[in-house]
C-alpha positions as a Markdown table, in Angstrom:
| # | Residue | x | y | z |
|---|---|---|---|---|
| 1 | Met | 108.6 | 138.3 | 131.1 |
| 2 | Arg | 112.0 | 138.4 | 129.7 |
| 3 | Ile | 112.3 | 135.0 | 131.4 |
| 4 | Asn | 109.3 | 133.8 | 129.7 |
| 5 | Ile | 110.2 | 135.0 | 125.9 |
| 6 | Lys | 113.7 | 133.0 | 126.6 |
| 7 | Lys | 112.1 | 129.8 | 127.4 |
| 8 | Ser | 109.6 | 129.8 | 124.6 |
| 9 | Tyr | 112.4 | 130.6 | 122.0 |
| 10 | Phe | 114.2 | 127.6 | 123.6 |
| 11 | Met | 111.0 | 125.5 | 123.0 |
| 12 | Met | 110.5 | 126.5 | 119.9 |
| 13 | Lys | 113.8 | 125.7 | 118.9 |
| 14 | Arg | 113.2 | 122.0 | 120.0 |
| 15 | Leu | 110.0 | 121.9 | 118.1 |
| 16 | Leu | 111.8 | 122.7 | 115.2 |
| 17 | Leu | 115.2 | 120.5 | 115.8 |
| 18 | Leu | 112.6 | 117.5 | 116.6 |
| 19 | Ser | 110.7 | 118.2 | 113.4 |
| 20 | Leu | 113.3 | 118.9 | 111.2 |
| 21 | Ile | 115.0 | 115.3 | 112.2 |
| 22 | Phe | 111.2 | 113.7 | 111.4 |
| 23 | Val | 111.1 | 115.0 | 108.2 |
| 24 | Ser | 114.5 | 113.4 | 107.1 |
| 25 | Met | 112.7 | 109.5 | 107.6 |
| 26 | Pro | 111.6 | 108.2 | 104.3 |
| 27 | Leu | 107.6 | 108.7 | 103.8 |
| 28 | Phe | 105.6 | 106.1 | 101.6 |
| 29 | Ser | 102.7 | 103.0 | 101.3 |
| 30 | Gln | 100.5 | 101.6 | 99.1 |
| 31 | Ile | 97.9 | 104.2 | 100.4 |
| 32 | Ile | 98.3 | 107.9 | 100.2 |
| 33 | Phe | 96.4 | 109.6 | 103.2 |
| 34 | Thr | 94.3 | 112.0 | 101.5 |
| 35 | Glu | 92.3 | 112.9 | 104.0 |
| 36 | Ser | 95.5 | 114.3 | 106.2 |
| 37 | Ile | 96.8 | 115.9 | 103.3 |
| 38 | Ala | 93.7 | 117.2 | 101.9 |
| 39 | Asn | 92.9 | 121.4 | 102.7 |
| 40 | Thr | 89.2 | 122.4 | 103.3 |
| 41 | Ile | 88.3 | 124.4 | 100.3 |
| 42 | Asp | 88.2 | 128.0 | 100.3 |
| 43 | Ser | 85.8 | 129.4 | 97.5 |
| 44 | Thr | 87.5 | 133.1 | 98.0 |
| 45 | Arg | 90.6 | 131.8 | 97.2 |
| 46 | Thr | 92.0 | 131.1 | 93.4 |
| 47 | Val | 95.0 | 129.5 | 94.4 |
| 48 | Gln | 95.8 | 127.5 | 98.1 |
| 49 | Gly | 97.6 | 125.1 | 99.6 |
| 50 | Thr | 100.7 | 123.8 | 101.2 |
| 51 | Ile | 104.2 | 122.7 | 100.9 |
| 52 | Ala | 107.0 | 121.4 | 103.1 |
| 53 | Pro | 111.2 | 121.4 | 101.0 |
| 54 | Glu | 114.2 | 119.9 | 102.2 |
| 55 | Leu | 117.3 | 120.4 | 100.8 |
| 56 | Asn | 120.5 | 118.4 | 102.1 |
| 57 | Phe | 124.3 | 118.2 | 100.5 |
| 58 | Gln | 127.2 | 116.1 | 101.6 |
| 59 | Thr | 130.7 | 116.4 | 100.4 |
| 60 | Glu | 131.8 | 112.2 | 99.7 |
| 61 | Lys | 133.3 | 110.8 | 97.4 |
| 62 | Glu | 130.9 | 112.4 | 94.8 |
| 63 | Asn | 129.5 | 115.8 | 96.5 |
| 64 | Val | 125.7 | 114.5 | 96.9 |
| 65 | Phe | 123.0 | 116.4 | 97.0 |
| 66 | Asn | 119.2 | 115.6 | 97.7 |
| 67 | Phe | 115.9 | 116.8 | 97.5 |
| 68 | Lys | 113.0 | 116.2 | 99.2 |
| 69 | Asn | 109.2 | 118.0 | 98.3 |
| 70 | Asn | 105.6 | 117.6 | 99.7 |
| 71 | Ala | 103.1 | 119.9 | 98.4 |
| 72 | Asn | 99.2 | 120.4 | 98.6 |
| 73 | Ile | 97.9 | 122.6 | 96.0 |
| 74 | Asn | 93.9 | 124.0 | 95.3 |
| 75 | Phe | 92.7 | 125.2 | 92.2 |
| 76 | Leu | 89.6 | 127.1 | 92.5 |
| 77 | Leu | 87.5 | 126.1 | 88.5 |
| 78 | Asn | 84.7 | 127.8 | 90.0 |
| 79 | Lys | 82.7 | 128.0 | 93.1 |
| 80 | Lys | 82.0 | 124.0 | 93.0 |
| 81 | Lys | 84.9 | 122.8 | 91.0 |
| 82 | Tyr | 88.9 | 122.4 | 92.7 |
| 83 | Ile | 91.4 | 120.5 | 91.2 |
| 84 | Thr | 93.8 | 118.7 | 93.7 |
| 85 | Ile | 97.4 | 118.1 | 93.2 |
| 86 | Ile | 99.0 | 116.3 | 95.9 |
| 87 | Asn | 103.0 | 115.0 | 96.1 |
| 88 | Gln | 106.0 | 113.8 | 97.7 |
| 89 | Met | 108.8 | 113.6 | 95.5 |
| 90 | Glu | 112.6 | 112.3 | 96.4 |
| 91 | Phe | 115.4 | 113.1 | 93.9 |
| 92 | Ser | 119.4 | 112.7 | 94.7 |
| 93 | Thr | 122.3 | 113.2 | 92.9 |
| 94 | Tyr | 125.7 | 111.5 | 93.4 |
| 95 | Gly | 128.1 | 113.0 | 91.2 |
| 96 | Lys | 126.5 | 113.2 | 87.7 |
| 97 | Lys | 124.0 | 110.3 | 88.6 |
| 98 | Leu | 120.5 | 111.5 | 89.1 |
| 99 | Asn | 118.4 | 108.6 | 91.6 |
| 100 | Val | 114.7 | 109.3 | 92.2 |
| 101 | Ser | 113.6 | 108.0 | 95.1 |
| 102 | Ser | 110.3 | 107.1 | 96.8 |
| 103 | Gly | 107.3 | 109.5 | 96.4 |
| 104 | His | 103.7 | 109.5 | 95.1 |
| 105 | Ile | 101.4 | 112.3 | 93.2 |
| 106 | His | 97.4 | 112.2 | 93.1 |
| 107 | Thr | 95.1 | 114.5 | 91.7 |
| 108 | Glu | 91.5 | 114.8 | 92.2 |
| 109 | Tyr | 88.8 | 117.0 | 90.4 |
| 110 | Arg | 87.1 | 118.0 | 93.1 |
| 111 | Tyr | 83.4 | 118.8 | 91.8 |
| 112 | Leu | 80.8 | 119.8 | 95.2 |
| 113 | Val | 77.4 | 118.5 | 94.5 |
| 114 | Arg | 76.6 | 120.2 | 97.2 |
| 115 | Pro | 78.1 | 121.5 | 100.2 |
| 116 | Ala | 78.5 | 118.7 | 102.4 |
| 117 | Ile | 78.7 | 116.5 | 99.4 |
| 118 | Glu | 81.8 | 116.0 | 96.9 |
| 119 | Leu | 82.6 | 114.0 | 93.6 |
| 120 | Tyr | 85.7 | 113.6 | 92.3 |
| 121 | Pro | 87.4 | 111.2 | 90.0 |
| 122 | Phe | 91.4 | 110.6 | 90.7 |
| 123 | Ala | 94.5 | 109.2 | 89.4 |
| 124 | Glu | 97.4 | 108.5 | 91.3 |
| 125 | Ala | 101.1 | 107.4 | 91.4 |
| 126 | Val | 103.2 | 105.7 | 94.1 |
| 127 | Trp | 107.0 | 104.6 | 93.9 |
| 128 | Ala | 109.0 | 103.0 | 96.8 |
| 129 | Pro | 112.1 | 100.7 | 95.8 |
| 130 | Ser | 113.4 | 99.9 | 98.8 |
| 131 | Arg | 110.0 | 98.5 | 99.9 |
| 132 | Gly | 109.8 | 96.7 | 96.7 |
| 133 | Leu | 107.7 | 98.7 | 95.0 |
| 134 | Lys | 108.2 | 99.8 | 91.6 |
| 135 | Ile | 105.0 | 101.4 | 90.8 |
| 136 | Arg | 101.4 | 101.5 | 91.6 |
| 137 | Thr | 99.2 | 103.8 | 89.6 |
| 138 | Ala | 95.0 | 103.9 | 90.3 |
| 139 | Gly | 92.5 | 105.7 | 89.1 |
| 140 | Gly | 88.7 | 105.9 | 89.4 |
| 141 | Leu | 85.5 | 107.9 | 90.9 |
| 142 | Gln | 85.4 | 108.8 | 94.9 |
| 143 | Ser | 82.6 | 111.0 | 96.9 |
| 144 | Arg | 83.8 | 112.4 | 100.0 |
| 145 | Tyr | 80.8 | 113.3 | 102.6 |
| 146 | Arg | 80.7 | 115.7 | 105.6 |
| 147 | Ile | 78.9 | 114.2 | 107.9 |
| 148 | Phe | 78.8 | 116.5 | 110.9 |
| 149 | Arg | 80.7 | 119.7 | 111.2 |
| 150 | Thr | 81.0 | 122.7 | 114.2 |
| 151 | Ser | 84.1 | 125.2 | 114.1 |
| 152 | Lys | 86.0 | 122.4 | 116.2 |
| 153 | Val | 85.1 | 119.1 | 114.9 |
| 154 | Thr | 84.4 | 117.6 | 111.2 |
| 155 | Leu | 83.3 | 114.6 | 110.8 |
| 156 | Ser | 84.0 | 113.2 | 107.1 |
| 157 | Thr | 83.2 | 109.6 | 105.0 |
| 158 | Gly | 83.9 | 108.3 | 101.9 |
| 159 | Ile | 83.3 | 105.7 | 99.1 |
| 160 | Gly | 85.2 | 104.8 | 95.7 |
| 161 | Leu | 86.2 | 102.1 | 93.2 |
| 162 | Phe | 88.9 | 102.2 | 90.9 |
| 163 | Tyr | 90.9 | 100.4 | 88.6 |
| 164 | Glu | 95.0 | 99.6 | 90.2 |
| 165 | Tyr | 98.4 | 98.5 | 89.0 |
| 166 | Glu | 101.0 | 97.1 | 90.8 |
| 167 | Lys | 104.2 | 95.6 | 89.7 |
| 168 | Trp | 106.8 | 94.3 | 92.8 |
| 169 | Asn | 110.4 | 93.2 | 93.1 |
| 170 | Tyr | 111.4 | 91.2 | 95.9 |
| 171 | Lys | 114.3 | 94.0 | 97.3 |
| 172 | Gly | 111.8 | 94.6 | 100.1 |
| 173 | Val | 111.3 | 90.9 | 101.1 |
| 174 | Pro | 113.3 | 89.7 | 104.2 |
| 175 | Asn | 116.1 | 87.2 | 103.4 |
| 176 | Pro | 114.3 | 86.5 | 99.9 |
| 177 | Asp | 115.1 | 82.8 | 98.3 |
| 178 | Pro | 118.0 | 83.6 | 95.9 |
| 179 | Gln | 116.4 | 82.4 | 92.6 |
| 180 | Asp | 113.8 | 85.5 | 93.6 |
| 181 | Ile | 116.2 | 88.5 | 93.5 |
| 182 | Asp | 115.5 | 89.0 | 90.2 |
| 183 | Lys | 111.4 | 88.3 | 89.4 |
| 184 | Thr | 108.8 | 90.9 | 89.6 |
| 185 | Glu | 105.3 | 90.3 | 90.1 |
| 186 | Gln | 102.3 | 92.5 | 88.2 |
| 187 | Gln | 98.6 | 92.3 | 89.6 |
| 188 | Arg | 95.6 | 94.5 | 87.9 |
| 189 | Ser | 92.7 | 94.5 | 89.8 |
| 190 | Ile | 88.9 | 96.6 | 90.0 |
| 191 | Lys | 88.6 | 97.6 | 94.0 |
| 192 | Gly | 86.4 | 99.5 | 96.4 |
| 193 | Gln | 87.3 | 102.1 | 99.0 |
| 194 | Val | 85.7 | 103.0 | 102.3 |
| 195 | Phe | 87.0 | 105.9 | 104.6 |
| 196 | Ala | 86.1 | 108.3 | 107.4 |
| 197 | Ser | 88.4 | 111.1 | 108.9 |
| 198 | Phe | 87.5 | 113.1 | 112.3 |
| 199 | Lys | 89.2 | 116.4 | 112.5 |
| 200 | Phe | 89.5 | 118.7 | 115.5 |
| 201 | Asn | 90.5 | 122.1 | 115.8 |
| 202 | Phe | 91.8 | 123.6 | 119.3 |
| 203 | Gly | 91.6 | 127.3 | 118.5 |
| 204 | Glu | 93.7 | 128.4 | 115.3 |
| 205 | Lys | 97.2 | 127.2 | 116.3 |
| 206 | Trp | 96.3 | 123.0 | 116.7 |
| 207 | Asn | 95.0 | 120.6 | 114.7 |
| 208 | Ile | 94.5 | 117.0 | 115.1 |
| 209 | Ile | 93.1 | 114.4 | 112.1 |
| 210 | Thr | 92.4 | 111.2 | 112.3 |
| 211 | Ser | 91.6 | 108.9 | 109.5 |
| 212 | Gly | 90.8 | 105.3 | 108.2 |
| 213 | Tyr | 91.0 | 103.5 | 104.9 |
| 214 | Thr | 90.0 | 100.2 | 103.6 |
| 215 | His | 90.7 | 98.9 | 99.9 |
| 216 | Phe | 89.4 | 95.9 | 99.0 |
| 217 | Arg | 88.3 | 93.6 | 96.1 |
| 218 | Pro | 84.5 | 93.6 | 95.3 |
| 219 | Asp | 84.9 | 90.2 | 93.6 |
| 220 | Ser | 87.1 | 88.6 | 96.1 |
| 221 | Asn | 87.3 | 86.9 | 99.8 |
| 222 | Ile | 86.8 | 89.9 | 102.6 |
| 223 | Lys | 90.0 | 88.6 | 104.3 |
| 224 | Asn | 91.9 | 89.9 | 101.2 |
| 225 | Leu | 91.5 | 93.9 | 102.7 |
| 226 | Arg | 94.7 | 96.8 | 102.7 |
| 227 | Ile | 93.9 | 99.0 | 105.7 |
| 228 | Ala | 95.7 | 102.2 | 107.0 |
| 229 | Tyr | 95.2 | 104.8 | 110.1 |
| 230 | Ser | 97.1 | 107.3 | 110.6 |
| 231 | Ile | 97.4 | 110.2 | 113.6 |
| 232 | Asp | 98.5 | 114.0 | 112.4 |
| 233 | Val | 98.9 | 116.9 | 114.8 |
| 234 | Lys | 99.6 | 120.1 | 113.3 |
| 235 | His | 100.3 | 123.0 | 114.9 |
| 236 | Ser | 100.3 | 127.2 | 113.2 |
| 237 | Val | 103.5 | 129.0 | 114.5 |
| 238 | Thr | 101.9 | 131.9 | 112.2 |
| 239 | Lys | 99.8 | 132.2 | 109.5 |
| 240 | His | 101.5 | 130.6 | 106.9 |
| 241 | Phe | 103.9 | 128.5 | 108.8 |
| 242 | Gly | 103.9 | 125.7 | 111.1 |
| 243 | Ile | 104.7 | 122.4 | 112.3 |
| 244 | Trp | 103.7 | 118.5 | 111.9 |
| 245 | Leu | 103.8 | 115.4 | 113.3 |
| 246 | Ser | 102.5 | 112.2 | 111.7 |
| 247 | Tyr | 101.9 | 108.6 | 112.7 |
| 248 | Gln | 101.0 | 106.2 | 109.6 |
| 249 | Asn | 100.1 | 102.6 | 110.0 |
| 250 | Thr | 99.4 | 99.9 | 106.8 |
| 251 | Ile | 98.4 | 96.4 | 107.1 |
| 252 | Leu | 98.4 | 94.5 | 103.9 |
| 253 | Thr | 96.5 | 91.1 | 105.0 |
| 254 | Lys | 98.0 | 89.3 | 101.3 |
| 255 | Pro | 100.9 | 91.4 | 99.6 |
| 256 | Ile | 101.5 | 90.3 | 96.5 |
| 257 | Val | 105.3 | 89.5 | 97.6 |
| 258 | Pro | 106.2 | 88.1 | 101.1 |
| 259 | Ile | 107.2 | 91.4 | 102.6 |
| 260 | Arg | 106.1 | 92.6 | 106.5 |
| 261 | Lys | 102.2 | 92.7 | 106.6 |
| 262 | His | 102.4 | 95.7 | 108.5 |
| 263 | Tyr | 104.4 | 99.2 | 107.7 |
| 264 | Thr | 104.5 | 101.5 | 110.2 |
| 265 | Val | 106.1 | 105.2 | 109.8 |
| 266 | Leu | 106.8 | 107.9 | 112.1 |
| 267 | Thr | 107.6 | 111.3 | 110.1 |
| 268 | Gly | 107.5 | 115.3 | 110.5 |
| 269 | Gly | 108.6 | 118.1 | 109.6 |
| 270 | Val | 107.3 | 122.0 | 109.1 |
| 271 | Phe | 104.8 | 123.8 | 106.2 |
| 272 | Ile | 105.2 | 126.8 | 104.7 |
| 273 | Ser | 101.1 | 127.6 | 103.5 |
| 274 | Phe | 99.8 | 129.8 | 101.0 |
């Protein structure tokens, strides 16, 4: 019995260490993977959500503080209306200088038309300086339809229409032309979105979510797509604490600036739910 307890303890330490290593990796994309992050609404709770904070301190020429937080919070307005806020923020200080790194914020006003059908206006912003994305903002109306649901499996899909503004520079372009270094490119467009997600629950501890997204311009050639998909694995160690790993891939078929068309992120960490 003692041997099994010791094995479980050392295995847990390894999993947590692996998660803490992964959580320090940057996570940003033009698409926010909302189906991987958004909680299933519990109409018996006024507030629910998860947070995953990280704080790092280094003594270099100047003191360096790094703070990153992932959060997903739902506010119940009544039995059919909710507000969901999803965000990731990264801040760092070098001496007295404050830097804002990559991040995003996404807000939904979710209205349950029926138990399996949601309509929700949304607004979001994404910034990723190291990739060259100075800012991307979007807002519109989307729907989510739960096609199938059991205690172990949930299949959902959705469609929407939104306005998007993007501003890029050439800092993320491999071997840019020197004359392009200080240039910026902007684009405004109306886009549609189609997405689907598949969620598997293995008992009360393990959860796997796969999701796929497509952004397209209704007035443009169908080849000019933005495609993304992800696989997320979550393990609840306790009722309010767990670990997660995520694989995400985004494909830009026609980027505004000539960055790499494929962008892949492997990340993970610990989370606290409430």
